[in-house]
C-alpha positions as CSV (number, residue, x, y, z in Angstrom):
1,X,4.5,22.3,11.5
2,X,4.7,22.4,7.6
3,X,5.8,19.3,5.7
4,X,8.8,20.5,3.7
5,X,10.5,18.0,1.5
6,X,14.1,18.3,0.1
7,X,15.1,16.3,-2.9
8,X,18.8,15.5,-2.8
9,X,21.3,15.5,0.1
10,X,24.3,17.3,-1.3
11,X,25.6,20.7,-0.3
12,X,22.5,22.5,-1.7
13,X,20.1,20.2,0.1
14,X,21.9,20.5,3.4
15,X,22.1,24.3,3.0
16,X,18.3,24.2,2.8
17,X,18.0,21.9,5.8
18,X,20.3,24.3,7.8
19,X,18.1,27.3,7.0
20,X,14.9,25.4,7.9
21,X,16.4,24.1,11.1
22,X,16.9,27.8,12.2
23,X,13.1,28.1,12.0
24,X,12.5,25.0,14.0
25,X,11.5,22.9,11.0
26,X,12.9,19.4,10.4
27,X,12.5,18.7,6.7
28,X,12.3,15.3,5.1
29,X,15.3,14.7,2.9
30,X,15.1,12.1,0.1
31,X,18.0,10.6,-1.8
32,X,18.0,7.8,-4.3
33,X,21.4,6.5,-3.1
34,X,22.1,4.3,-0.1
35,X,24.3,7.2,1.2
36,X,23.9,10.9,1.7
37,X,26.1,13.6,0.2
38,X,25.4,13.6,-3.5
39,X,28.5,14.8,-5.3
40,X,29.9,15.8,-1.9
41,X,30.2,12.1,-1.0
42,X,33.5,10.4,-0.2
43,X,34.3,6.7,-0.5
44,X,36.9,4.6,1.4
45,X,38.3,1.4,-0.1
46,X,41.4,-0.5,0.9
47,X,42.6,2.3,3.1
48,X,42.2,4.9,0.3
49,X,39.7,7.8,0.4
50,X,38.5,9.4,-2.8
51,X,35.9,12.2,-3.2
52,X,33.4,12.6,-6.0
53,X,35.8,14.9,-7.8
54,X,38.4,17.4,-6.6
55,X,36.6,19.1,-3.7
56,X,38.4,21.7,-1.6
57,X,37.0,24.6,0.4
58,X,38.5,28.0,-0.5
59,X,35.5,30.2,0.5
60,X,36.3,33.7,1.7
61,X,32.9,33.7,3.5
62,X,33.8,33.7,7.2
63,X,30.4,32.3,8.2
64,X,30.7,29.3,5.9
65,X,34.3,28.8,7.0
66,X,33.1,28.6,10.6
67,X,30.2,26.3,9.8
68,X,32.4,23.8,8.0
69,X,35.2,24.0,10.6
70,X,32.6,23.4,13.4
71,X,31.2,20.4,11.4
72,X,34.7,18.7,11.6
73,X,35.4,19.9,15.2
74,X,38.1,22.2,13.9
75,X,40.0,19.2,12.6
76,X,41.0,20.4,9.1
77,X,44.2,20.9,7.1
78,X,45.0,24.4,5.8
79,X,47.2,24.4,2.7
80,X,48.7,26.9,0.2
81,X,47.4,25.7,-3.1
82,X,49.8,24.5,-5.8
83,X,48.4,24.2,-9.4
84,X,50.2,23.4,-12.6
85,X,49.5,22.5,-16.2
86,X,50.7,19.9,-18.7
87,X,51.1,20.9,-22.4
88,X,53.1,19.0,-25.0
89,X,55.6,17.7,-22.4
90,X,56.0,21.1,-20.6
91,X,54.8,21.7,-17.0
92,X,54.1,25.5,-16.6
93,X,52.6,26.8,-13.4
94,X,49.0,27.9,-13.3
95,X,47.7,30.1,-14.7
96,X,49.8,29.6,-17.9
97,X,49.3,33.2,-19.1
98,X,51.5,34.3,-16.1
99,X,54.0,31.5,-16.4
100,X,55.1,31.0,-20.0
101,X,58.8,30.8,-19.0
102,X,60.2,27.5,-20.3
103,X,57.8,27.1,-23.2
104,X,59.2,27.0,-26.7
105,X,60.7,30.4,-27.7
106,X,58.6,30.7,-30.9
107,X,55.4,30.1,-28.9
108,X,56.3,32.8,-26.3
109,X,57.2,35.4,-29.0
110,X,54.1,34.8,-31.1
111,X,51.8,34.8,-28.0
112,X,53.3,38.1,-26.7
113,X,53.2,39.6,-30.2
114,X,49.5,38.7,-30.6
115,X,48.8,39.9,-27.1
116,X,50.2,43.4,-27.8
117,X,48.5,43.6,-31.2
118,X,45.2,42.7,-29.7
119,X,45.5,45.4,-27.0
120,X,46.3,48.0,-29.7
121,X,43.4,46.9,-32.0
122,X,40.0,48.5,-31.9
123,X,37.8,47.0,-29.2
124,X,35.9,43.9,-30.5
125,X,32.3,43.0,-29.7
126,X,32.1,40.2,-27.2
127,X,29.4,37.8,-28.5
128,X,30.8,34.6,-27.0
129,X,33.6,33.1,-25.0
130,X,35.9,32.9,-28.0
131,X,35.6,36.6,-28.6
132,X,36.4,37.2,-24.9
133,X,39.5,35.0,-25.1
134,X,40.8,36.6,-28.2
135,X,40.3,40.1,-26.7
136,X,42.0,39.0,-23.5
137,X,45.0,37.1,-24.7
138,X,45.4,37.4,-28.5
139,X,45.0,34.6,-31.0
140,X,48.1,32.4,-30.4
141,X,47.7,32.0,-26.6
142,X,43.9,31.7,-26.8
143,X,44.0,28.9,-29.4
144,X,46.8,26.9,-27.8
145,X,45.6,27.0,-24.3
146,X,42.1,28.1,-23.1
147,X,40.3,27.2,-26.4
148,X,42.0,23.8,-26.4
149,X,41.1,23.2,-22.8
150,X,37.5,24.2,-23.5
151,X,37.1,21.5,-26.0
152,X,38.4,18.9,-23.5
153,X,36.6,20.2,-20.4
154,X,33.3,21.7,-21.8
155,X,33.3,19.4,-24.8
156,X,32.2,22.2,-27.2
157,X,34.0,25.2,-28.8
158,X,34.5,28.5,-27.3
159,X,32.4,30.0,-30.1
160,X,29.5,28.0,-28.7
161,X,29.8,29.2,-25.1
162,X,28.6,32.3,-23.3
163,X,30.7,34.3,-20.8
164,X,28.1,34.0,-18.1
165,X,30.2,31.6,-16.1
166,X,33.5,33.4,-16.0
167,X,33.5,35.6,-12.9
168,X,37.0,35.5,-11.4
169,X,37.9,32.1,-12.9
170,X,40.2,33.3,-15.7
171,X,42.7,36.0,-15.0
172,X,43.3,38.8,-17.5
173,X,46.9,39.9,-17.1
174,X,48.6,43.1,-18.0
175,X,51.5,43.2,-20.5
176,X,54.0,43.6,-17.7
177,X,52.7,40.5,-16.0
178,X,52.9,38.5,-19.3
179,X,56.4,39.7,-19.9
180,X,57.6,39.0,-16.4
181,X,56.1,35.5,-16.5
182,X,57.8,34.8,-19.8
183,X,61.3,35.8,-18.7
184,X,61.3,34.8,-15.1
185,X,60.8,31.3,-13.6
186,X,59.7,32.9,-10.4
187,X,56.9,35.2,-11.5
188,X,54.2,35.7,-8.9
189,X,51.1,33.5,-9.0
190,X,47.7,35.3,-9.3
191,X,44.7,33.1,-8.9
192,X,41.3,33.0,-7.3
193,X,42.5,30.2,-5.0
194,X,45.4,30.9,-2.7
195,X,44.7,28.6,0.3
196,X,42.2,25.9,1.0
197,X,40.9,23.8,3.8
198,X,40.2,20.1,3.8
199,X,38.9,17.8,6.5
200,X,41.7,15.9,8.3
201,X,39.6,12.7,8.5
202,X,37.0,11.1,6.3
203,X,37.4,13.0,3.1
204,X,35.5,16.1,2.0
205,X,32.2,14.6,2.9
206,X,33.1,15.1,6.6
207,X,32.1,18.8,6.2
208,X,28.4,17.6,6.2
209,X,28.7,15.6,9.4
210,X,26.9,18.0,11.7
211,X,24.3,18.9,9.1
212,X,23.0,15.4,8.7
213,X,20.8,15.4,11.9
214,X,19.0,18.5,10.7
215,X,16.9,16.5,8.3
216,X,14.8,13.4,8.5
217,X,16.9,11.4,6.0
218,X,15.2,8.9,3.7
219,X,17.8,7.0,1.7
220,X,17.2,4.5,-1.2
221,X,14.2,6.7,-2.2
222,X,14.4,7.2,-6.0
223,X,11.8,9.7,-7.1
224,X,9.7,8.7,-10.1
225,X,6.9,11.2,-10.2
226,X,5.8,14.6,-8.8
227,X,2.1,15.6,-8.8
228,X,2.3,19.4,-8.2
229,X,-1.5,19.8,-7.9
230,X,-1.8,17.2,-5.1
231,X,1.7,18.2,-3.8
232,X,2.6,14.6,-3.8
233,X,5.9,12.6,-4.4
234,X,6.0,9.0,-5.6
235,X,9.1,6.8,-5.3
236,X,10.2,3.6,-7.0
237,X,10.0,1.7,-3.7
238,X,6.2,2.4,-3.6
239,X,6.3,5.2,-1.0
240,X,4.0,8.1,-1.6
241,X,4.6,11.3,0.4
242,X,2.8,14.6,0.6
243,X,4.5,18.0,1.0
244,X,3.5,21.5,1.8
245,X,6.6,23.0,0.2
246,X,9.3,21.4,-2.0
247,X,13.0,22.2,-2.4
248,X,14.9,20.4,-5.1
249,X,18.6,20.1,-5.8
250,X,18.0,17.5,-8.5
251,X,19.3,18.1,-12.0
252,X,16.7,20.1,-13.9
253,X,16.3,17.7,-16.8
254,X,15.5,14.9,-14.3
255,X,13.2,17.0,-12.2
256,X,11.1,18.3,-15.1
257,X,10.8,14.7,-16.5
258,X,9.1,13.6,-13.3
259,X,6.6,16.5,-13.0
260,X,3.2,15.2,-14.1
261,X,1.7,17.5,-16.7
262,X,4.8,19.5,-17.5
263,X,4.2,21.4,-20.8
264,X,6.0,20.3,-24.0
265,X,8.0,23.5,-24.3
266,X,9.3,23.2,-20.8
267,X,10.3,19.5,-21.3
268,X,12.1,20.5,-24.6
269,X,13.9,23.4,-22.8
270,X,15.1,21.0,-20.0
271,X,16.5,18.7,-22.6
272,X,18.5,21.5,-24.2
273,X,20.3,22.2,-21.0
274,X,23.8,20.7,-21.5
275,X,26.2,19.3,-18.9
276,X,29.2,17.0,-18.9
277,X,29.4,13.4,-17.7
278,X,32.6,12.5,-15.9
279,X,34.3,9.1,-15.5
280,X,36.5,9.4,-12.4
281,X,39.4,7.0,-12.4
282,X,41.0,6.6,-9.0
283,X,44.5,5.1,-8.7
284,X,46.6,4.2,-5.7
285,X,50.4,3.9,-6.1
286,X,53.1,2.7,-3.7
287,X,54.9,6.1,-3.7
288,X,53.7,9.4,-2.4
289,X,56.0,11.8,-4.2
290,X,53.9,11.8,-7.3
291,X,53.4,15.5,-7.8
292,X,54.3,18.9,-6.3
293,X,50.9,20.2,-7.3
294,X,47.5,19.5,-5.8
295,X,45.9,19.7,-9.3
296,X,47.1,19.5,-12.9
297,X,45.3,20.8,-16.0
298,X,45.8,18.7,-19.1
299,X,45.6,20.2,-22.6
300,X,46.8,17.5,-25.0
301,X,44.2,15.7,-27.1
302,X,46.2,12.5,-27.1
303,X,45.9,12.2,-23.2
304,X,42.4,10.9,-22.3
305,X,41.9,12.9,-19.1
306,X,41.4,16.6,-18.7
307,X,42.4,17.2,-15.1
308,X,44.2,15.4,-12.3
309,X,44.2,15.8,-8.6
310,X,46.2,14.1,-5.9
311,X,43.9,13.3,-2.9
312,X,46.8,12.2,-0.6
313,X,48.1,15.7,-0.7
314,X,44.8,17.2,0.6
315,X,45.1,15.1,3.8
316,X,47.7,12.5,4.7
317,X,44.8,10.4,6.0
318,X,43.4,9.9,2.5
319,X,45.9,7.1,1.8
320,X,48.1,4.7,3.8
321,X,51.5,6.1,4.9
322,X,53.9,6.1,2.0
323,X,51.2,5.6,-0.7
324,X,50.0,8.2,-3.2
325,X,46.7,8.7,-5.0
326,X,45.7,10.1,-8.4
327,X,42.2,11.0,-9.5
328,X,41.7,11.5,-13.2
329,X,38.7,13.2,-14.9
330,X,37.6,11.9,-18.3
331,X,34.8,13.9,-19.8
332,X,31.8,13.2,-22.0
333,X,28.4,14.8,-22.8
334,X,25.2,13.4,-24.1
335,X,24.9,16.5,-26.3
336,X,28.4,16.8,-27.6
337,X,30.4,13.6,-26.9
338,X,28.4,10.6,-25.6
339,X,30.1,8.0,-23.4
340,X,30.2,4.5,-24.9
341,X,31.1,1.4,-23.0
342,X,31.5,1.3,-19.2
343,X,33.5,3.5,-16.8
344,X,35.8,0.6,-16.1
345,X,36.9,0.7,-19.7
346,X,38.9,3.9,-18.9
347,X,41.0,2.5,-16.1
348,X,43.8,1.1,-18.3
349,X,43.9,4.1,-20.7
350,X,44.2,6.4,-17.7
351,X,47.1,4.4,-16.2
352,X,48.8,4.2,-19.6
353,X,48.6,8.0,-20.0
354,X,49.8,8.6,-16.5
355,X,52.9,6.5,-17.3
356,X,53.4,8.4,-20.6
357,X,53.5,11.6,-18.6
358,X,56.0,10.1,-16.1
359,X,53.7,10.5,-13.1
360,X,53.7,6.7,-12.7
361,X,57.1,5.2,-13.2
362,X,57.9,1.8,-14.7
363,X,58.9,0.4,-11.3
364,X,55.8,1.7,-9.5
365,X,53.1,-0.6,-8.4
366,X,49.5,0.4,-8.9
367,X,47.9,-1.1,-5.8
368,X,44.4,0.4,-6.2
369,X,42.3,1.1,-9.3
370,X,38.6,2.1,-9.5
371,X,36.3,3.9,-11.8
372,X,33.1,5.8,-11.0
373,X,30.5,7.5,-13.2
374,X,29.2,11.0,-12.4
375,X,26.2,11.3,-14.6
376,X,26.0,15.1,-13.9
377,X,29.4,16.8,-13.7
378,X,29.9,20.3,-14.9
379,X,27.3,22.7,-16.4
380,X,28.1,23.6,-20.0
381,X,27.4,27.2,-20.7
382,X,26.6,26.9,-24.3
383,X,24.6,29.5,-26.2
384,X,21.3,27.6,-25.7
385,X,21.5,27.6,-21.9
386,X,20.2,31.1,-21.0
387,X,16.9,30.9,-22.9
388,X,16.3,27.2,-22.0
389,X,17.0,27.9,-18.3
390,X,14.6,30.9,-18.2
391,X,11.8,28.7,-19.5
392,X,12.5,25.9,-17.0
393,X,13.0,28.2,-13.9
394,X,9.9,30.2,-14.9
395,X,7.8,27.0,-14.9
396,X,9.2,25.9,-11.5
397,X,8.5,29.3,-10.0
398,X,4.9,29.1,-11.2
399,X,4.6,25.7,-9.5
400,X,6.2,27.0,-6.3
401,X,9.0,24.4,-6.4
402,X,12.2,26.0,-5.0
403,X,15.5,24.9,-6.7
404,X,19.1,25.0,-5.5
405,X,22.6,23.7,-6.0
406,X,24.7,23.4,-9.1
407,X,22.1,21.3,-10.9
408,X,19.0,23.1,-9.6
409,X,20.3,26.6,-10.4
410,X,22.1,25.1,-13.4
411,X,25.2,27.2,-12.7
412,X,28.9,27.0,-12.1
413,X,28.9,26.8,-8.3
414,X,31.6,26.2,-5.7
415,X,30.9,24.4,-2.5
416,X,30.0,27.5,-0.4
417,X,27.8,28.8,-3.2
418,X,25.9,25.6,-3.4
419,X,25.3,25.6,0.4
420,X,24.1,29.2,0.3
421,X,21.9,28.5,-2.7
422,X,20.1,25.9,-0.6
423,X,19.6,28.4,2.2
424,X,18.0,30.8,-0.3
425,X,15.8,28.1,-1.7
426,X,14.6,27.2,1.8
427,X,13.9,30.9,2.5
428,X,11.9,31.0,-0.8
429,X,9.8,28.0,0.3
430,X,9.2,29.6,3.7
431,X,8.1,32.9,2.1
432,X,5.6,31.0,-0.1
433,X,4.2,29.1,2.9
434,X,3.8,32.4,4.8
435,X,2.0,34.0,1.8
436,X,-0.4,31.1,1.6
437,X,-1.1,31.3,5.3
438,X,-1.9,35.0,5.0
């Protein structure tokens, strides 16, 4: 039986364990934390449950739907998603390009005028995300909304981003759809998320429940070095472990840093890979009618957070009866906007801005407050990413180290995509072992 090691115990890691289990192999799974789950983890404190970010399952893949449903014994909520935006005191539905009704008249007129002029103009070359936005929406809408959100969420400019990540994430409307959304408050919503599932008990982490036994879990194992020649792992607690095949869901900059003998160009490429760091501020309030939407996108620079979600709306068991919860995302990046101070420094600014927006009223009692740091949050698809990633992945392929998940593939992955990425990485490891045996 081969010794296959998996680094990390999030969705990607458990996807790999699931695939290996199908071959009768129990991998050893290592995680530096005292808990499993990675960014899929959930935490309970004072009767409140918060996930590590706004996790919901909206996969259309029936196989993954069934796997997750079975993991929670079919105990999940199914909800029609409700998303909105906050822009300069206005609350348009999401996506804004289909719901401009109620915005200032001069903004609507100028946005539609630019939209029409752009559609009539000669086709522009698409060199970056900014070009794509201008071609899709015209200058006024592009600058007021997606370009502004890009600076808050991706922490760089649209001119410095590729279009590799887009997929179905931003909807390009027709003129008829734009006009209908500008004159009617009940324009149809078109979005890649329509419905989602969420575990009834225990937070999003519950979707991993039946996958945990598939691996030999080693918690509190912080990796400090990999010797690819000896196929050996060394941990900060003194443990040294050998492997026949290795699957990693660790962030690529961390993984490359620990590989003994990694070439200078590979190390430099790994450091050019950009991502955001997120401070998650979790708030509990003695009122549950905080929002009609599950998630709100924030555009204003003078509000410290970029996105809000309301966990008590995902499942009533995420908060005590009658209480509501808000999770705010405040973004930073080592490359573009470094975090200074501690995560706890952002609790009061978040609460202050929630009050400014009217989400927390003067008479409301904030009964829970907490801040958590996500060192790796979202991949930033800047113009350096593609070449740097090619160098890093090429080196790992040469070493026979399979990679998976958002931070191993270094991509914009949803939950189901991360799980399937782990399955593919495990298959790659199995194929390499078979080739060696032959």
